[in-house]
N, C-alpha and C positions, 0 to 999 in steps of 0.2 A: 320528695326531695331525700338527699341523706341528710346525713349527722356531719361536722365539720372532722370529727372522731373518726371515721369513714373516706371525709374526703383526703385524713392526714395517711388511713391506712392501703387508702386503692394506690398512693404516690408510691409506699412507700415497695411495695409491691410490683410498680410499673418501674421506681429507678434501680431497684435487683434483676431487671429482666436486660431493662437496659447496660445494667454491667458484666452483664451472663451471656451476652446475646441470645437471650429464650425469650417464648414468649409464655404469656401467662391465657388462663381459661377467659372465653369472654364476658366483658362485664355483664352487661343487658342481660343475660343469661342466669349472673347471680347476684345484682339485683335490679330486679324487672321495674320497679319504680325510680330507677335515675334516671336527670332530666338534662337535658345540655348544659343548664347554671348548676347541673351538679359538676357535668365532665370540664367546664372553664375554668371550676374550682379546685378541681384537680388537677390541673393544668396549669392554672397557677400557684398552687404550693411544691409544682415542678421548678416552673421558671425559677421561682424565690430562691428555693435547694441550689441550684443551678449556679446562682449570684453568688450567694452565701460561700457555696465552695471555691470565688474566686472567679468561676466563667464568666464571661462578658457579655451583655444581650449587645447584639449586633442589626435586629430587624428580624423581620415577622417574616410566616410564607400564606399565601392564603389557600387552601383549597376545594375544589368542587366545585368549580368558577362556571367548569366547559360540558355543554351537553355529553362530550364522547366521556367527560369524566365522571356524569353522572349518569349515564346507562353501564359504565364500566361498576361501577363500583354498587350500585340501589340505595343511591345518597343523592339528596331533589333538590340539599342549601351550602350553600358556602360553610365554608368553616376556616380560621386560621390558625396556625402555632408559632412559637419563638425560633427565633435563629441565634446559635448564640456563636462568638467568632472561634472555636476551635469544631464547629460545623463546616466551614467553607476550604470549599479548596479550586485554588488557580489552576487553568486551564494548561493543560498535559500532566493532568497531575496522573501519582499510581496510585492507586486506594486497595487495602487491606479488603477485601470480603468478607472479611473474619469476623472484622469489625462489628457486620449488621447480621439480624436474623433473616432477614428477610432485602432483598436487592432489587428494586426497579425505577425507572430513568419514566421522568416526564421532562417536555422539553418547555421551558416558559421567558418569560423578559422578566428582569432586574430591576426594581425602578428606586436610584437612588438620590433619598431627598437634602435638599440644600435647606430648605425651613420646613418650619415644626406644622406637620396636619391634625386636623382636631376635627371630630362633634359634634353637634351631629346634626349641622346640615354639610356637610361637606359633598362639593361636586366634581366631575370629574374635570372642570376648569381650574380646579382651586390644588386639585391634583396636581396640573400640570404645571401652572405657576412656582410649584414646594419643591419638581421635580430637578433635580442636578442634571443629569444624564440617566438613560436607559442604557443597560447590558443584556445582552445574549444571556442566559443561563440555565443548567440542569437540574436539577431535583433529584438527591437521590432518595427513595421511598424505601421505610423503613415498617416494622413492625412488631411493638412490645407485645399486640395484643392477636388471639387468633385470630384470623381471617376468615373463615365461613361464616356466613351471618351478622357479620357487624353491624351494626349501625353509626349514626353519627355520630352517636352518644360516646358509642367503644375506642372511632375516630380522634374526637378532639380530645379525649380522656390519655390517647397514645400522642399527644403535640402536633395533632391531626396528620400522621403517618411519618414528620420528615424526620431522613434523617442526617443528611447534608447535602450541602446545594456545592457548585461547579459551575466559575463565570468565566467567562473571554469572548473572546469574536470582539468588534468593534464598539466600541459607545458612543451611542447619538444625544444631542438634544431633540429635545421632545419635537421640537416644530422640523428639524431636519430632515423627515422621512415619517413617512405617514405613520402608524403605530397600525392598523387594523389587519392592513395588509402586507407586514410583516412574516415571511411564512422560513417553514425549515426541514431538512430533508435527515432525518434518522436511519444512525446504519449500527447493526451491530457487528461487529470485524468485517468483512467486507459486502453486506447486506444491506437492503434499503429494507425498514423494514415500517416503518410509520411518515407522513408527511403531515404536516400544521399549517394554518392561518391564525396568528395571534389575536382576531376579530372574532375566530373563537371563546374569547373568556368575555361576558359580557356583552356583547359587540365592540369591545374596544378593551385593551388591558388596562386600561386605566382607571376602568368602574368598577378593574375588583379594591384595589388601592384606594379607590373614597369609599365603596361599602366597606372595608376595614374602618379605617378612620370614622365610620358610625357606629360601628361595632364593638369599637374598644372604647369609644366613651359612653357606652352603658354600661360597661364592666370600670367604668373612672382613671383610663388609661388612656392614651396618644399616639400618635407615629412621631420621633426625635428628629431634628437638621440630622442630616448622616448616616439613621438608617438606609439597610436594605431593604427591598419591600419585591415578594419572590409573588409575582402577579398571577398564578392561575396557567395548569398546562393544557399545552392547546393540539396532543396528541393524548394520545392513551397511555397507560402505563406498559413501559416494555422491563420484562426478566430479564436481567445479567446474571452470568454465572462466575464462577474464578478461572482468569483468563482473559476472560472480554475484555475489547479495546469497544469502546465506546464513540462515534463521531456526530456530532450533529452542526449541519451546513443549514446559518443563515442566510447565504449568500452577499450583498454589498454588508454586511453587518460581522462579519466573518465564521468564525467558526468556532467550535469546542474539542477537544477532544481529550479522553479521560482512558484510565486503562484498571481491569480488578483483576490484583494480582490472589 
């Protein structure tokens, strides 16, 4: 375990990297005894600072919930991060590519909660009862830590690599559609790059939200009414470059488009 002073020093470093759109050397290379709990302590300090600076916490993201994402990263357990209001874009947005140090896109579903969810024994049925609606979403991944060789300890410290999110398409009630079979076609410019089905996320995307509620309980927190929860990607990360247009077609749930300038 690291000291509180080391947690603060790492958070300082990551905050500077976020501002300058740069990457810092891998944490696990410099702190070989760093643990997952250290990583969440660093992330909590980052969130605390954001709130103190006037940013509004509006939700959470879950990462590494599907086999395709675990294989893409070499990391075998889920993680989570925080979403601030200034990280959310609407469908059709033009987004400055330069606000991120690296840009990759993932295809997800977002759960919007009408009731509070808390562990330690949250189930998929609790999640479905607490959900107001589900809406298509894209996660924009960013990295403030060099990517080569990093582990889940690095990723969690880096707010689970969240850069931003884009939402769009058609919001649906959880009993209006079989969420396991929601599928998407992901395009960069005019070329299809990937496809996926939401069951890739722990066999049901709501399972990711239940995992998160239980994990947050261990850290003294819960999911609040009104929060947006990104449930995890069911495609591998797609690199995006300046000038690219991204389009995700969710069939009956509509589509999301954004452009990076």
